[in-house]
N, CA, C and O of each residue as an XYZ file, in Angstrom:
740
protein
N     -34.241     -3.028      0.371
C     -34.681     -2.495      0.315
C     -34.965     -1.052     -0.343
O     -34.190     -0.095     -0.333
N     -35.817     -1.089     -0.723
C     -37.312     -0.547     -1.212
C     -36.380      0.988     -2.122
O     -35.568      1.622     -1.448
N     -36.648      1.421     -3.685
C     -36.081      1.610     -5.099
C     -36.402      2.744     -5.206
O     -36.973      2.773     -6.296
N     -36.430      4.332     -4.539
C     -37.035      5.308     -4.604
C     -37.172      5.451     -6.376
O     -36.355      5.231     -7.270
N     -38.316      5.829     -6.393
C     -38.358      6.214     -8.613
C     -38.670      6.967     -8.231
O     -39.374      6.585     -7.295
N     -38.668      8.277     -8.278
C     -38.519      9.842     -8.824
C     -37.047      9.902     -8.321
O     -36.794     10.812     -7.532
N     -35.941      8.967     -8.706
C     -34.702      8.658     -8.081
C     -33.803      8.737    -10.188
O     -33.714      7.632    -10.724
N     -33.250     10.080    -11.105
C     -33.517      9.384    -12.225
C     -31.755      8.982    -12.144
O     -31.435      8.345    -13.147
N     -31.029      9.128    -11.546
C     -29.825      9.130    -11.565
C     -29.015      9.623     -9.920
O     -29.043     10.741     -9.405
N     -28.592      8.832     -9.587
C     -27.506      8.841     -8.272
C     -26.181      7.849     -8.558
O     -26.046      6.715     -9.018
N     -25.095      9.086     -7.938
C     -23.862      8.629     -8.236
C     -23.025      8.624     -6.833
O     -23.062      9.758     -6.356
N     -22.167      7.574     -5.889
C     -21.932      8.022     -4.649
C     -20.186      8.096     -4.777
O     -19.544      7.082     -4.506
N     -19.348      9.595     -5.286
C     -18.296      9.088     -5.229
C     -17.152      9.038     -3.910
O     -17.028     10.191     -3.499
N     -16.476      8.293     -3.297
C     -14.769      8.330     -2.490
C     -14.010      8.310     -2.883
O     -13.636      7.817     -3.947
N     -13.082      9.378     -1.404
C     -11.504      9.353     -2.116
C     -10.692      7.824     -2.269
O     -10.182      7.230     -1.319
N     -10.702      7.309     -3.799
C      -9.738      5.854     -3.775
C      -8.663      5.471     -4.180
O      -8.212      4.373     -4.507
N      -8.107      6.929     -4.113
C      -6.925      7.252     -5.219
C      -5.808      6.861     -4.022
O      -5.663      7.289     -2.877
N      -4.784      5.429     -5.142
C      -3.706      4.863     -3.747
C      -2.752      5.785     -3.401
O      -2.382      5.819     -2.227
N      -2.118      6.808     -4.497
C      -1.056      7.999     -4.237
C      -2.185      8.639     -2.769
O      -1.990      8.167     -1.649
N      -3.029      9.450     -2.936
C      -4.375     10.345     -1.572
C      -3.902      9.633     -0.380
O      -3.432     10.237      0.584
N      -4.063      7.877     -0.451
C      -4.031      6.477      0.843
C      -2.340      6.986      1.041
O      -2.304      7.540      2.139
N      -1.428      7.002      0.627
C      -0.479      5.810      0.601
C       0.272      7.375      1.138
O       1.399      7.091      1.541
N      -0.019      9.122      1.290
C       0.441     10.370      1.621
C      -0.118     10.464      2.427
O       0.686     10.737      3.319
N      -1.722     10.410      3.105
C      -2.161      9.985      3.508
C      -1.930      9.742      5.320
O      -1.981     10.361      6.383
N      -1.537      7.835      4.528
C      -1.485      7.612      5.693
C       0.224      7.497      6.541
O       0.603      7.426      7.711
N       0.968      7.532      5.027
C       2.585      7.910      6.286
C       2.316      8.831      6.928
O       2.553      8.831      8.136
N       1.430     10.451      5.962
C       2.070     11.351      7.005
C       1.464     11.262      8.423
O       1.820     12.073      9.278
N       0.564     10.306      8.694
C       0.374      9.997     10.197
C       0.726      9.677     10.614
O       1.052     10.046     11.742
N       1.059      8.393      9.912
C       2.040      7.100     10.998
C       3.149      7.864     11.298
O       3.746      7.359     12.249
N       3.919      9.331     10.699
C       4.891      9.616     10.466
C       4.645     10.959     12.165
O       5.210     11.275     13.212
N       3.973     11.131     11.714
C       3.875     12.160     12.869
C       3.161     10.984     14.508
O       3.661     10.845     15.624
N       2.280     10.566     14.099
C       2.214      9.638     15.291
C       3.518      9.356     16.457
O       3.717      9.670     17.631
N       4.305      8.527     15.327
C       6.022      7.687     15.512
C       6.302      9.372     16.527
O       6.565      9.199     17.717
N       6.241     10.659     16.089
C       7.222     11.884     15.962
C       6.391     12.112     17.857
O       7.008     11.821     18.882
N       5.105     12.611     17.839
C       4.373     12.997     19.203
C       4.637     11.494     20.132
O       4.892     11.911     21.261
N       4.688     10.046     20.166
C       4.397      8.923     20.890
C       5.371      8.727     21.121
O       5.454      8.901     22.337
N       6.721      8.314     20.569
C       8.132      8.501     20.912
C       8.288      8.905     21.996
O       8.077      8.205     22.987
N       8.818     10.498     22.063
C       9.485     11.003     23.344
C       8.134     11.144     24.751
O       8.460     11.381     25.914
N       6.690     10.945     24.320
C       6.033     10.631     24.918
C       6.142      9.165     25.908
O       6.111      8.898     27.109
N       6.252      8.605     24.927
C       6.353      7.038     25.673
C       7.618      6.933     25.889
O       7.933      5.743     25.917
N       8.573      7.691     26.070
C      10.267      7.500     26.340
C       9.637      8.181     27.946
O       9.708      7.618     29.039
N       9.210      9.141     27.735
C       9.368      9.665     29.532
C       8.083      9.761     30.620
O       8.087     10.147     31.789
N       6.570      9.071     29.462
C       6.167      7.917     31.285
C       6.944      6.775     31.427
O       7.272      6.453     32.569
N       7.423      5.864     30.147
C       8.139      4.956     31.332
C       9.928      4.639     31.645
O      10.513      3.636     32.055
N      10.385      5.933     31.256
C      12.023      5.560     31.473
C      12.208      7.308     32.444
O      13.047      7.569     33.306
N      11.186      8.158     31.933
C      11.067      9.554     32.954
C      11.943     10.703     32.567
O      12.961     10.230     32.060
N      11.971     11.607     32.581
C      12.128     12.711     31.788
C      14.242     12.491     31.710
O      14.849     12.262     32.756
N      14.895     12.601     30.533
C      16.416     12.609     30.187
C      16.735     13.091     30.948
O      16.015     13.931     31.488
N      18.811     12.628     31.689
C      18.944     13.674     32.802
C      19.120     15.017     32.640
O      18.811     15.687     33.625
N      19.554     15.650     31.616
C      19.324     17.000     31.081
C      18.601     17.753     31.030
O      18.983     18.906     30.828
N      17.076     17.438     31.205
C      16.302     17.723     31.379
C      15.674     18.700     33.034
O      15.803     17.919     33.976
N      15.392     19.367     33.269
C      15.797     20.166     34.499
C      13.907     19.788     35.361
O      13.415     19.922     36.481
N      13.478     19.328     34.109
C      11.319     19.449     35.025
C      11.305     18.118     34.280
O      12.047     17.670     33.406
N      10.344     17.677     34.833
C       9.558     16.297     33.403
C       8.384     17.147     32.775
O       8.033     18.080     33.497
N       7.803     17.037     31.754
C       6.604     17.242     31.205
C       4.893     17.409     32.343
O       4.044     18.215     32.724
N       5.364     15.818     32.424
C       4.268     15.675     33.598
C       2.487     15.313     32.875
O       2.669     14.779     31.781
N       1.655     15.386     33.033
C       1.088     15.453     32.756
C      -0.387     15.942     31.854
O      -1.256     15.201     31.395
N      -0.281     17.743     31.789
C      -0.752     17.779     30.670
C       0.422     18.026     29.283
O       0.405     19.095     28.673
N       1.324     16.992     28.933
C       1.620     16.768     28.176
C       1.734     16.057     27.116
O       2.210     15.934     25.988
N       0.934     15.528     28.159
C       0.013     13.691     27.714
C      -0.830     13.901     27.095
O      -1.219     13.865     25.927
N      -1.114     14.150     28.069
C      -2.928     14.966     27.857
C      -2.336     15.932     25.904
O      -1.899     15.387     24.890
N      -2.482     16.696     26.046
C      -1.421     17.127     24.158
C      -1.433     16.187     23.089
O      -2.002     16.166     21.998
N      -0.374     15.132     23.897
C       0.327     13.770     23.093
C      -0.637     12.893     22.747
O      -0.541     12.031     21.873
N      -1.532     13.107     23.410
C      -2.885     11.771     22.980
C      -3.750     12.499     22.750
O      -4.732     11.886     22.332
N      -3.942     13.954     22.837
C      -5.175     14.574     21.853
C      -4.755     15.014     20.075
O      -5.413     15.143     19.043
N      -3.186     15.146     20.482
C      -2.634     15.261     18.728
C      -2.698     13.604     18.487
O      -3.009     13.505     17.300
N      -2.570     12.404     18.978
C      -2.170     11.118     18.360
C      -3.957     11.023     17.825
O      -4.177     10.693     16.659
N      -5.202     11.354     18.822
C      -6.592     10.865     18.184
C      -6.874     11.905     16.936
O      -7.383     11.856     15.817
N      -6.528     12.436     17.405
C      -6.915     14.299     15.847
C      -6.203     13.262     14.534
O      -6.783     13.041     13.471
N      -5.096     12.823     14.838
C      -4.281     12.537     13.364
C      -4.785     11.100     13.254
O      -5.369     10.815     12.208
N      -4.672     10.350     13.992
C      -5.565      8.454     13.585
C      -6.988      9.537     12.972
O      -7.608      9.417     11.915
N      -7.093     10.111     13.586
C      -8.890     10.288     12.945
C      -9.112     10.978     11.433
O     -10.070     10.521     10.810
N      -8.204     12.198     10.670
C      -8.228     12.561     10.257
C      -8.607     10.917      8.819
O      -9.726     10.826      8.316
N      -7.587      9.999      8.491
C      -8.087      9.084      8.252
C      -9.050      8.346      7.738
O      -9.420      7.773      6.714
N      -9.440      8.683      9.347
C     -10.893      7.486      9.331
C     -11.600      8.675      8.674
O     -11.832      8.340      7.512
N     -12.279     10.564      9.023
C     -12.706     11.066      8.274
C     -12.457     10.983      6.581
O     -13.405     11.692      6.242
N     -12.113     10.773      5.909
C     -11.838     11.011      4.880
C     -11.773      9.284      3.813
O     -11.586      9.127      2.606
N     -12.075      8.045      5.165
C     -12.761      7.315      4.302
C     -14.239      7.637      4.695
O     -14.994      7.288      3.787
N     -14.838      8.144      5.669
C     -15.878      8.376      5.535
C     -16.265      9.209      4.637
O     -17.427      9.559      4.847
N     -15.608      9.882      3.343
C     -16.000     10.954      2.865
C     -16.634     10.893      2.229
O     -16.357      9.895      1.564
N     -18.044     11.638      1.627
C     -18.257     10.164     -0.283
C     -19.166     11.629     -0.687
O     -20.054     12.273     -0.129
N     -18.759     11.688     -1.373
C     -20.385     13.194     -2.638
C     -21.242     12.227     -2.862
O     -20.770     11.125     -3.142
N     -22.341     12.350     -2.812
C     -23.343     12.165     -2.881
C     -24.225     12.772     -4.135
O     -24.638     13.860     -3.734
N     -24.656     12.561     -5.373
C     -25.282     13.409     -6.559
C     -26.788     12.543     -6.600
O     -26.908     11.320     -6.672
N     -27.829     13.513     -6.534
C     -29.021     11.993     -6.915
C     -29.600     13.452     -7.634
O     -29.565     14.621     -7.250
N     -30.177     12.756     -8.935
C     -30.983     14.133     -9.567
C     -32.941     13.466     -9.330
O     -33.341     12.316     -9.143
N     -33.452     14.322     -9.409
C     -34.345     13.306     -8.924
C     -36.171     14.389     -9.687
O     -36.014     15.535    -10.106
N     -37.039     13.995     -9.695
C     -37.821     14.570    -10.115
C     -38.512     15.864     -9.859
O     -39.285     16.577    -10.501
N     -38.025     15.900     -8.844
C     -38.310     17.344     -7.690
C     -37.519     18.719     -8.047
O     -37.883     19.894     -8.007
N     -35.872     17.891     -8.536
C     -34.546     18.566     -8.360
C     -33.853     17.945     -8.195
O     -33.921     16.727     -8.028
N     -32.765     18.803     -8.197
C     -31.163     18.352     -8.152
C     -30.433     18.296     -6.525
O     -30.133     19.299     -5.877
N     -30.263     16.998     -6.117
C     -29.722     16.879     -4.581
C     -27.931     16.979     -4.810
O     -27.261     16.612     -5.776
N     -27.536     17.570     -3.618
C     -26.083     17.206     -3.709
C     -25.650     16.812     -2.110
O     -26.408     17.419     -1.354
N     -24.694     16.007     -1.382
C     -24.407     15.934     -0.070
C     -23.493     15.739     -0.261
O     -23.209     15.070     -1.255
N     -22.065     16.450      1.007
C     -20.630     15.923      0.855
C     -20.741     15.548      1.948
O     -20.948     16.544      2.641
N     -20.715     14.004      2.996
C     -20.956     13.801      4.129
C     -19.924     13.384      4.413
O     -19.550     12.426      3.736
N     -19.212     13.765      5.257
C     -20.465     13.974      6.759
C     -19.583     15.084      6.988
O     -19.269     15.380      8.141
N     -19.143     15.741      5.974
C     -19.230     17.694      6.383
C     -20.432     18.257      5.940
O     -20.245     19.460      5.760
N     -21.362     17.991      5.732
C     -22.917     18.867      5.086
C     -23.570     17.762      5.385
O     -23.445     16.750      4.695
N     -24.388     17.819      6.504
C     -25.567     18.212      7.898
C     -27.205     17.630      6.708
O     -27.890     16.673      7.066
N     -27.396     18.095      5.931
C     -28.270     18.165      4.802
C     -27.702     17.894      3.278
O     -26.559     17.936      2.823
N     -28.890     17.620      2.720
C     -29.097     17.695      0.865
C     -28.938     19.115      0.813
O     -29.567     19.905      1.517
N     -28.257     19.352      0.137
C     -28.384     21.441     -1.149
C     -29.248     20.021     -2.713
O     -28.866     19.050     -3.365
N     -30.582     20.915     -2.535
C     -31.335     21.065     -3.578
C     -31.577     22.050     -4.601
O     -32.528     22.784     -4.335
N     -31.096     22.240     -5.504
C     -31.374     22.952     -6.589
C     -33.282     22.957     -7.417
O     -33.381     22.918     -8.644
N     -34.251     22.997     -6.734
C     -35.187     23.308     -7.982
C     -34.835     23.236     -9.896
O     -33.767     23.038    -10.475
N     -36.304     23.505    -10.483
C     -35.965     23.124    -11.617
C     -36.257     24.115    -11.474
O     -35.328     24.216    -10.673
N     -36.945     25.640    -11.448
C     -36.930     27.264    -11.738
C     -35.428     27.859    -11.057
O     -34.676     28.217    -11.962
N     -34.997     27.989    -10.056
C     -33.483     28.373     -9.924
C     -32.806     27.902    -10.803
O     -32.699     28.793    -11.646
N     -32.220     26.940    -11.159
C     -31.850     26.317    -12.138
C     -31.524     27.352    -14.131
O     -32.332     27.346    -15.059
N     -30.035     28.102    -14.118
C     -30.859     28.938    -15.277
C     -29.918     29.081    -16.318
O     -30.069     29.900    -17.225
N     -28.411     27.892    -16.173
C     -27.835     27.356    -16.986
C     -27.885     26.138    -16.316
O     -28.542     25.686    -15.378
N     -26.306     25.405    -17.654
C     -25.765     24.188    -16.852
C     -24.551     23.739    -18.116
O     -24.997     23.995    -19.234
N     -23.193     23.157    -18.142
C     -22.825     22.711    -18.857
C     -21.851     21.742    -18.651
O     -21.307     21.822    -17.550
N     -21.484     20.888    -19.352
C     -20.143     20.223    -19.158
C     -18.811     20.804    -19.373
O     -18.253     21.544    -20.183
N     -18.567     20.220    -18.411
C     -17.216     21.003    -17.771
C     -15.155     20.006    -17.941
O     -14.675     19.466    -16.944
N     -14.796     20.012    -18.576
C     -13.656     19.540    -17.672
C     -12.622     20.716    -17.231
O     -12.440     21.919    -17.417
N     -11.831     19.174    -16.253
C     -10.785     20.812    -16.119
C      -8.992     19.863    -15.446
O      -8.817     18.650    -15.551
N      -8.010     20.800    -14.854
C      -7.019     20.364    -14.862
C      -6.611     20.477    -13.307
O      -5.834     19.754    -12.683
N      -7.410     21.673    -12.821
C      -7.235     21.775    -11.191
C      -8.330     22.658    -11.125
O      -9.148     23.105    -11.930
N      -8.055     22.796     -9.700
C      -9.695     23.704     -8.763
C      -9.287     24.959     -9.739
O     -10.202     25.373    -10.451
N      -7.590     25.823     -9.884
C      -8.127     26.884    -10.431
C      -8.408     26.852    -11.557
O      -9.349     27.643    -11.624
N      -8.183     26.349    -12.822
C      -8.775     26.267    -13.797
C     -10.244     26.183    -13.176
O     -10.933     26.817    -13.975
N     -10.931     25.795    -12.318
C     -12.419     26.240    -12.380
C     -12.946     27.544    -11.869
O     -14.053     28.003    -12.150
N     -12.115     28.059    -11.146
C     -11.722     29.439    -10.397
C     -11.537     30.040    -10.984
O     -11.636     31.227    -10.672
N     -11.037     29.567    -12.563
C     -11.384     30.704    -13.393
C     -12.169     31.131    -14.136
O     -12.199     32.315    -14.470
N     -13.142     30.045    -14.634
C     -14.430     30.061    -15.695
C     -15.808     31.388    -14.980
O     -16.641     32.173    -15.434
N     -15.229     30.867    -13.490
C     -16.835     32.262    -12.510
C     -15.996     32.512    -11.937
O     -15.102     31.747    -11.574
N     -16.142     34.085    -11.650
C     -15.491     33.810    -10.496
C     -16.558     34.325     -8.982
O     -16.102     34.802     -7.943
N     -18.306     33.998     -9.336
C     -18.392     33.604     -8.050
C     -18.349     32.153     -8.148
O     -19.476     31.677     -8.008
N     -17.639     31.475     -8.297
C     -18.059     30.067     -7.716
C     -16.909     30.287     -7.037
O     -15.820     30.617     -7.508
N     -17.290     30.029     -5.567
C     -16.641     30.344     -3.724
C     -16.103     28.607     -3.456
O     -16.773     27.606     -3.712
N     -14.791     28.650     -2.908
C     -14.188     26.842     -2.744
C     -15.930     26.623     -2.086
O     -16.652     25.654     -2.317
N     -16.073     27.124     -1.735
C     -17.354     25.821     -1.302
C     -18.100     25.197     -1.854
O     -18.849     24.318     -1.428
N     -17.968     25.586     -2.835
C     -19.166     25.491     -4.035
C     -18.840     25.123     -5.222
O     -19.385     25.436     -6.281
N     -17.399     24.046     -4.940
C     -16.876     23.648     -5.623
C     -16.442     21.729     -5.105
O     -15.416     21.435     -4.493
N     -17.613     20.607     -5.592
C     -17.609     19.010     -5.065
C     -17.086     18.742     -5.908
O     -17.501     19.023     -7.033
N     -15.548     17.849     -5.611
C     -15.633     16.880     -6.448
C     -14.723     16.003     -5.537
O     -14.392     16.348     -4.403
N     -14.270     14.597     -6.258
C     -13.577     13.686     -5.378
C     -12.593     13.222     -6.548
O     -11.479     12.946     -6.104
N     -12.688     13.106     -7.575
C     -11.600     12.798     -8.293
C     -12.020     12.603     -9.996
O     -12.945     11.819    -10.211
N     -11.621     13.024    -10.740
C     -12.060     12.873    -12.195
C     -11.269     14.386    -12.134
O     -10.663     15.146    -11.379
N     -11.830     14.189    -13.732
C     -11.815     16.113    -14.323
C     -12.688     16.133    -14.871
O     -12.429     16.483    -16.022
N     -13.963     15.895    -14.690
C     -14.915     16.270    -15.727
C     -16.189     16.520    -14.457
O     -16.096     16.008    -13.341
N     -17.256     17.325    -14.854
C     -18.009     17.210    -14.230
C     -19.185     18.508    -14.901
O     -19.042     19.148    -15.942
N     -20.318     18.591    -13.904
C     -21.062     19.787    -14.329
C     -21.267     20.718    -13.884
O     -21.653     20.652    -12.717
N     -21.156     21.951    -14.435
C     -21.514     22.903    -13.778
C     -22.662     24.019    -13.933
O     -23.167     24.194    -15.042
N     -22.991     24.623    -13.041
C     -24.767     25.185    -12.266
C     -24.580     26.598    -12.392
O     -23.683     27.373    -12.061
N     -25.902     26.732    -13.079
C     -25.371     28.086    -12.398
C     -26.620     28.318    -12.414
O     -27.531     27.845    -13.093
N     -26.560     29.754    -10.908
C     -28.532     29.923    -10.441
C     -29.346     31.386    -10.595
O     -28.762     32.338    -11.112
N     -30.169     31.458    -10.309
C     -30.668     32.262    -10.350
C     -30.472     33.557     -9.189
O     -30.504     33.198     -8.012
N     -30.329     34.615     -9.389
C     -29.079     35.119     -8.027
C     -27.622     35.286     -7.977
O     -27.072     36.162     -7.309
N     -26.915     34.286     -8.817
C     -25.789     34.336     -9.538
C     -25.017     33.209     -9.045
O     -23.957     32.723     -9.439
N     -25.863     32.882     -8.009
C     -24.722     31.578     -7.547
C     -24.172     31.110     -8.716
O     -24.654     31.328     -9.828
N     -22.872     30.279     -8.434
C     -22.462     29.324     -8.537
C     -22.233     27.850     -8.362
O     -21.368     27.760     -7.491
N     -22.632     26.493     -8.817
C     -21.395     25.248     -8.017
C     -21.444     24.580     -9.390
O     -22.176     24.418    -10.367
N     -20.296     24.300     -8.919
C     -19.363     22.529     -9.773
C     -19.252     21.419     -9.211
O     -18.483     21.122     -8.297
N     -20.255     20.571     -9.905
C     -20.325     18.965     -9.166
C     -19.084     18.435     -9.999
O     -18.955     18.713    -11.192
N     -18.316     17.771     -9.401
C     -17.681     16.955     -9.940
C     -18.457     15.213    -10.015
O     -18.950     14.684     -9.018
N     -18.418     14.671    -11.143
C     -18.600     13.237    -11.495
C     -18.119     12.674    -12.477
O     -17.746     13.161    -13.544
N     -18.121     11.340    -12.023
C     -17.517     10.255    -13.287
C     -18.090      9.736    -14.142
O     -17.689      8.974    -15.022
N     -19.641     10.360    -13.793
C     -20.830     10.014    -15.127
C     -20.966     11.349    -15.408
O     -22.195     11.418    -15.377
N     -20.873     11.623    -15.471
C     -21.318     13.743    -15.903
C     -22.039     13.465    -16.703
O     -23.240     13.699    -16.576
N     -21.322     12.646    -18.203
C     -22.940     12.686    -19.225
C     -23.929     12.285    -18.262
O     -24.479     13.109    -17.532
N     -24.185     11.017    -18.226
C     -25.236     10.357    -17.598
C     -25.874     12.090    -17.111
O     -26.557     12.904    -17.732
N     -25.191     12.113    -15.577
C     -25.763     13.267    -14.854
C     -26.206     14.150    -15.768
O     -27.327     14.513    -15.410
N     -25.899     14.656    -16.730
C     -26.286     16.381    -17.305
C     -27.244     15.261    -17.751
O     -28.251     15.537    -17.099
N     -27.590     13.949    -18.610
C     -29.002     13.740    -19.344
C     -30.101     13.836    -18.488
O     -31.232     14.298    -18.634
N     -29.208     13.009    -17.071
C     -30.987     13.385    -16.313
C     -31.449     14.612    -15.608
O     -32.655     14.662    -15.367
N     -30.691     15.625    -15.229
C     -30.833     17.516    -15.426
C     -31.464     17.996    -16.523
O     -31.878     19.155    -16.538
N     -31.577     17.363    -17.321
C     -32.357     17.791    -18.906
C     -34.028     17.229    -19.105
O     -35.094     17.661    -19.542
N     -33.384     15.778    -18.373
C     -35.058     15.006    -17.998
C     -35.404     15.388    -17.006
O     -36.575     15.767    -17.013
N     -34.791     15.485    -15.908
C     -35.632     16.216    -14.127
C     -36.770     17.155    -14.560
O     -37.993     17.169    -14.421
N     -35.191     18.483    -15.560
C     -36.042     19.950    -15.113
C     -36.823     20.046    -16.406
O     -37.581     21.015    -16.428
N     -36.830     19.222    -17.578
C     -37.524     19.485    -18.858
C     -37.113     20.976    -19.099
O     -37.655     22.016    -18.724
N     -35.618     20.685    -20.082
C     -34.838     21.761    -20.418
C     -35.933     22.043    -21.585
O     -36.844     21.320    -21.986
N     -35.572     23.211    -21.951
C     -36.033     23.807    -23.460
C     -34.908     23.608    -23.631
O     -34.045     23.449    -22.768
N     -34.683     23.584    -25.852
C     -33.566     23.566    -25.719
C     -32.395     24.262    -25.683
O     -31.319     23.664    -25.656
N     -32.478     25.611    -25.677
C     -31.944     26.040    -25.083
C     -31.061     26.610    -23.806
O     -30.290     27.565    -23.709
N     -31.504     25.622    -22.881
C     -30.648     26.013    -22.110
C     -29.867     23.999    -21.446
O     -29.453     23.430    -20.436
N     -30.142     23.751    -22.947
C     -29.541     22.119    -22.814
C     -27.518     21.939    -23.332
O     -27.017     21.417    -24.328
N     -27.071     22.418    -22.507
C     -25.516     22.150    -22.227
C     -25.108     23.408    -23.443
O     -23.888     23.510    -23.573
N     -25.797     24.217    -24.200
C     -25.669     24.975    -25.695
C     -25.108     26.335    -24.798
O     -25.775     26.728    -23.841
N     -24.347     26.740    -25.028
C     -23.701     27.774    -25.072
C     -23.972     29.448    -25.612
O     -23.776     30.451    -24.926
N     -24.406     29.410    -26.839
C     -25.215     29.579    -27.648
C     -27.017     29.481    -27.754
O     -27.564     29.016    -28.754
N     -27.695     29.936    -26.697
C     -28.733     30.298    -27.197
C     -29.584     30.981    -27.569
O     -30.570     30.494    -28.122
């Protein structure tokens, strides 16, 4: 594979937290078991004598759809990844498979950026009221880069290598000293 020389920084983050995966798998198994046991019992043994009617085909179809959806969630979570790239012409990020195309921030759009640490998403929202829930992209860790754009839009990109990301932004965007992570310009 040919490496793109325009890329100064690239980071791919995935959900790798063992506690998250343990919770997702346990919940999925519990829901699948709760749905499939009565469904299989009714299908193979018939409805219990105390029930006046058979749940029938609609119940089987809904049960099967529920199982597929619940089993699909861990697969979707396993496919999810946050890709952040700093290229010579801008900052690109995409949260696969939920965003179809990369979002681009051109150098002229960026008015301010800084490194941030946080404890929870609530901390992120308290920094800037214009941070919408969809404008916070983080997978793991507690550091990232807070970006303010011309027009008042803000983004927070979580990063395991936030210092390197900030350095790449400074290089690619050719920022003057007052835009380099300093609050007092």
